[in-house]
C-alpha positions in Angstrom: -51.1 101.5 123.8 -50.3 102.2 127.5 -47.5 100.6 129.5 -49.7 98.0 131.2 -51.2 96.8 127.9 -47.7 96.7 126.4 -46.4 94.5 129.2 -49.5 92.2 128.9 -48.9 91.9 125.2 -45.2 91.0 125.7 -46.2 88.3 128.3 -48.7 86.9 125.9 -46.1 86.7 123.1 -43.5 85.1 125.4 -46.1 82.5 126.5 -46.9 81.7 122.9 -43.2 81.2 122.1 -42.7 79.1 125.2 -45.8 77.0 124.6 -44.8 76.2 121.1 -41.2 75.4 122.2 -42.3 73.1 125.0 -44.7 71.3 122.7 -41.9 70.8 120.1 -39.5 69.4 122.8 -42.2 67.0 124.2 -43.2 65.7 120.7 -39.5 65.3 119.7 -38.8 63.2 122.8 -41.9 61.1 122.2 -41.0 60.6 118.5 -37.4 59.6 119.3 -38.5 57.1 122.0 -41.0 55.5 119.7 -44.0 56.6 121.8 -45.7 57.9 118.6 -46.7 55.5 116.0 -46.1 56.0 112.2 -49.6 57.6 111.7 -49.2 60.0 114.5 -45.7 61.0 113.4 -47.0 61.6 109.9 -49.3 64.3 111.3 -46.5 66.5 112.7 -45.4 68.3 109.6 -48.9 68.9 108.2 -50.0 70.3 111.6 -47.0 72.7 111.5 -48.1 73.8 108.0 -51.7 74.4 109.0 -50.6 76.3 112.1 -48.6 78.7 109.9 -51.6 78.9 107.5 -54.0 79.8 110.4 -51.7 82.4 111.9 -51.0 84.0 108.6 -54.7 84.1 107.7 -55.5 85.6 111.1 -53.4 88.5 110.0 -55.8 89.1 107.1 -59.1 88.1 108.7 -58.5 89.0 112.4 -56.1 91.9 112.3 -56.9 93.5 109.0 -60.6 92.6 109.3 -61.1 91.4 105.7 -62.5 88.0 104.8 -60.2 86.1 102.4 -61.2 82.7 101.0 -58.3 82.2 98.6 -55.6 81.3 101.1 -55.2 77.8 99.8 -54.3 79.3 96.4 -51.2 81.0 97.9 -50.4 77.7 99.7 -50.5 75.9 96.3 -48.2 78.5 94.7 -45.7 78.0 97.5 -46.0 74.2 97.4 -45.3 73.7 93.7 -42.7 76.5 93.4 -41.0 75.0 96.4 -41.1 71.5 94.9 -39.7 72.8 91.6 -36.8 74.6 93.4 -36.0 71.6 95.6 -36.1 69.0 92.8 -34.2 71.1 90.3 -31.4 71.7 92.8 -31.1 68.1 93.8 -27.9 67.5 91.8 -26.4 70.9 92.7 -27.1 71.0 96.4 -27.1 67.5 97.9 -28.0 68.6 101.4 -31.7 68.1 102.0 -31.8 70.8 104.8 -30.4 73.5 102.6 -32.7 72.6 99.7 -35.7 72.7 102.0 -34.7 76.1 103.4 -34.3 77.4 99.8 -37.6 75.9 98.7 -39.4 77.6 101.6 -37.8 80.9 100.7 -38.7 80.5 97.1 -42.3 79.4 98.0 -42.6 82.5 100.2 -41.3 84.9 97.5 -43.5 83.4 94.7 -46.6 83.4 96.9 -45.8 87.0 98.0 -45.5 88.1 94.4 -48.8 86.4 93.5 -50.4 88.0 96.6 -49.3 91.4 95.5 -50.7 90.9 92.0 -54.0 89.5 93.4 -54.1 92.3 96.0 -54.0 95.1 93.4 -57.6 94.5 92.2 -58.9 92.6 95.3 -58.1 95.1 98.0 -60.2 97.7 96.3 -63.2 95.6 97.5 -64.6 95.0 100.9 -66.7 92.5 102.8 -68.6 89.8 100.8 -67.2 91.1 97.5 -63.6 90.7 98.6 -64.4 87.2 99.9 -66.0 86.1 96.6 -63.1 87.6 94.5 -60.4 86.0 96.6 -62.3 82.7 96.3 -62.3 83.1 92.5 -58.6 83.9 92.4 -57.8 80.8 94.6 -59.7 78.6 92.1 -57.9 80.2 89.2 -54.5 79.6 90.7 -55.4 75.9 91.3 -56.5 75.5 87.6 -53.4 77.2 86.3 -51.2 74.8 88.3 -53.2 71.9 86.9 -52.2 73.0 83.4 -48.5 73.2 84.4 -45.9 70.7 83.1 -42.4 71.2 84.4 -39.2 69.3 83.9 -35.5 69.8 84.7 -32.3 68.7 82.9 -28.8 70.0 82.2 -30.1 73.0 80.4 -32.3 74.1 83.3 -36.1 74.2 83.7 -38.5 73.5 81.0 -42.1 74.7 81.5 -45.2 74.1 79.4 -48.8 75.3 79.9 -51.1 72.4 78.9 -54.2 74.6 78.4 -55.6 72.5 75.6 -54.9 69.2 77.3 -53.1 67.8 74.3 -49.5 68.1 75.6 -47.6 65.6 77.7 -44.3 65.5 79.5 -42.6 64.2 76.3 -43.2 67.6 74.8 -40.6 69.0 77.2 -37.9 67.3 75.2 -35.7 66.7 78.2 -32.1 65.6 77.8 -31.1 62.2 79.0 -31.0 62.1 82.8 -33.6 64.9 83.1 -36.6 64.5 85.4 -40.2 65.5 85.1 -41.3 67.4 88.2 -44.9 68.4 87.6 -47.2 66.4 85.3 -50.2 68.6 84.7 -53.3 67.3 86.4 -51.3 64.5 88.0 -49.4 67.1 90.0 -45.9 66.6 91.4 -44.9 63.0 91.4 -41.7 61.3 92.6 -40.9 64.2 94.9 -38.1 63.5 97.4 -39.7 64.0 100.8 -37.3 66.3 102.7 -39.7 68.1 105.0 -39.0 67.6 108.7 -40.8 68.4 112.0 -37.8 70.6 113.0 -38.2 72.7 109.9 -41.9 73.0 110.7 -41.1 74.2 114.2 -38.7 76.8 112.9 -41.3 78.0 110.4 -43.9 78.4 113.1 -41.5 80.5 115.2 -40.5 82.7 112.3 -44.2 83.2 111.5 -45.0 84.1 115.1 -42.1 86.6 115.1 -43.2 88.2 111.9 -46.9 88.4 112.7 -46.7 89.4 116.4 -44.0 92.0 115.8 -46.1 93.4 112.9 -49.1 93.6 115.2 -47.2 95.5 117.9 -45.5 97.8 115.4 -46.7 101.1 113.9 -47.7 99.1 110.8 -49.9 96.8 112.8 -51.6 99.7 114.7 -52.3 101.4 111.3 -53.8 98.2 110.0 -56.0 97.8 113.1 -57.0 101.5 112.8 -58.2 100.9 109.3 -60.1 97.8 110.5 -61.8 99.7 113.3 -62.7 102.9 111.4 -61.6 103.3 107.8 -62.7 106.9 107.4 -61.0 108.1 110.6 -57.8 106.3 109.7 -57.8 107.9 106.2 -58.5 111.3 107.7 -55.3 111.2 109.8 -53.1 110.3 106.8 -53.0 106.5 106.9 -52.6 105.0 103.5 -55.3 102.4 103.4 -54.1 100.7 100.2 -50.5 100.5 101.4 -51.1 99.0 104.8 -53.7 96.6 103.6 -51.3 95.4 100.9 -48.6 94.9 103.5 -50.8 92.7 105.5 -52.1 90.8 102.5 -48.7 90.1 101.0 -47.2 89.1 104.3 -50.0 86.7 104.9 -49.6 85.3 101.3 -45.8 84.9 101.7 -46.2 83.0 105.0 -48.8 80.7 103.4 -46.4 80.1 100.5 -43.6 79.0 102.9 -46.1 76.7 104.6 -47.1 75.3 101.2 -43.4 74.5 100.3 -43.0 72.6 103.5 -46.3 70.8 102.9 -45.5 69.9 99.3 -42.1 68.4 100.2 -43.7 66.2 102.8 -45.4 64.1 100.2 -44.0 62.1 97.2 -47.1 62.8 95.2 -49.2 66.0 95.3 -51.9 67.3 93.0 -53.3 70.8 92.8 -56.8 69.5 93.6 -55.5 69.3 97.2 -55.6 73.1 97.5 -59.3 73.7 96.7 -62.0 75.8 98.3 -62.4 73.3 101.1 -58.8 73.8 102.3 -59.4 77.6 102.5 -62.6 77.0 104.5 -60.8 74.6 106.8 -58.1 77.2 107.6 -60.8 79.8 108.1 -62.6 77.5 110.6 -59.3 77.3 112.5 -59.1 81.0 112.7 -62.7 81.6 113.7 -62.7 78.9 116.4 -59.5 80.2 117.8 -60.7 83.7 117.9 -60.3 86.6 115.4 -57.0 88.4 116.1 -55.9 85.7 118.6 -52.7 84.0 117.6 -52.5 81.5 120.5 -56.1 80.5 119.9 -55.4 79.8 116.2 -52.6 77.5 117.2 -54.7 75.5 119.7 -57.7 75.3 117.3 -55.6 74.1 114.5 -54.0 71.3 116.5 -57.3 70.2 118.0 -59.4 70.3 114.8 -56.7 68.7 112.7 -56.2 65.8 115.1 -59.9 65.3 115.8 -60.8 63.5 112.5 -57.8 61.1 113.0 -58.9 60.4 116.6 -62.4 59.6 115.4 -61.2 57.2 112.7 -62.4 54.2 114.8 -66.0 55.4 114.1 -65.4 54.6 110.4 -68.1 56.1 108.1 -69.6 58.2 110.9 -66.4 60.0 111.9 -66.9 63.1 109.7 -70.5 63.4 110.9 -69.4 63.3 114.5 -66.6 65.8 113.6 -69.2 68.2 112.1 -71.5 67.9 115.2 -68.6 68.4 117.6 -67.5 71.5 115.6 -71.0 73.0 115.7 -71.3 72.4 119.5 -67.9 73.9 120.1 -68.7 77.0 118.1 -72.0 77.4 119.9 -70.3 76.9 123.3 -67.5 79.3 122.7 -70.0 82.0 121.6 -71.6 82.3 125.0 -70.6 85.0 127.4 -69.6 82.5 130.2 -67.4 80.5 127.9 -65.7 83.7 126.5 -64.9 84.7 130.1 -63.5 81.3 130.9 -61.4 81.1 127.7 -60.1 84.6 128.4 -58.6 83.3 131.7 -57.3 80.0 130.2 -55.9 81.1 126.8 -53.4 84.0 126.7 -54.4 86.7 124.3 -58.0 85.4 123.9 -59.2 89.0 124.1 -59.2 90.6 120.7 -55.8 92.1 119.8 -57.4 95.3 118.8 -58.4 95.9 122.4 -54.7 96.6 123.2 -55.2 100.0 121.6 -57.9 101.0 123.9 
């Protein structure tokens, strides 16, 4: 990467940080002054979560060049492990902010571990095969969580796998004063909602720092070299398995942190929320924003997440209109003229890999 491209990349990164910070300040002011209604305020934390999901998936799909359809599975691991951590520590750590931070760290670690275990067999595959297998693993994770019954009391955590469907929360045999955290197919119920918009902003900034610094680093250049020419990268001594695993696990860990924040934003959450459709939704954010384009992923996530709510006045036709708008936008952004225009309007719209030219 030459000096000119390095400066351009640094400016793009700074514009991204500045844009996110300005948006956070504006929304915080609007929220504090009552300019946002309850419905609009309720969208702030989920949008932050999906921005992190889109940026982290872009690391796998856009930077590494591998199609993954199991990202919602990592989000579910982070969500429920984060809920378990936050709820089980409620009596020990009364501060919601500290418990939320611990929950996000736990969610990131657990999702990273699962990502590593899934990556061992998955990253041996490429293309459509990798997409299908990651989709399968995502569904497996969802079903495993559906069988999970977890409670907490003075003796610690109690965990049951209700594979046969015959067990209930009573089989945990909790002491008096204990609480049931996850109830199998019902999911997590009675969760204390401690997620905040400020925590979402901090998580976005951490995600941007991790992803953008990885892209600019030696590791990121190795990952993009593997994406561009696998054989040539291997011939110069780049370990394909190692660098692909780094990108995959980092992506999974960030998704887990987003999942923890998402899970602690709702008092009730079932594993069915993290199905195939969620993975596809996040993939749409990435593709529309541009593969390898972090700033584009942020804009696409915000626009596409808000759009169904903005179309709510159209009642039963809103999702049809949403689908039509999505198709038209995808067709429009795929033209040469629109690509040129977006390249001028959106920082970093040009594929990140071009910085190596």
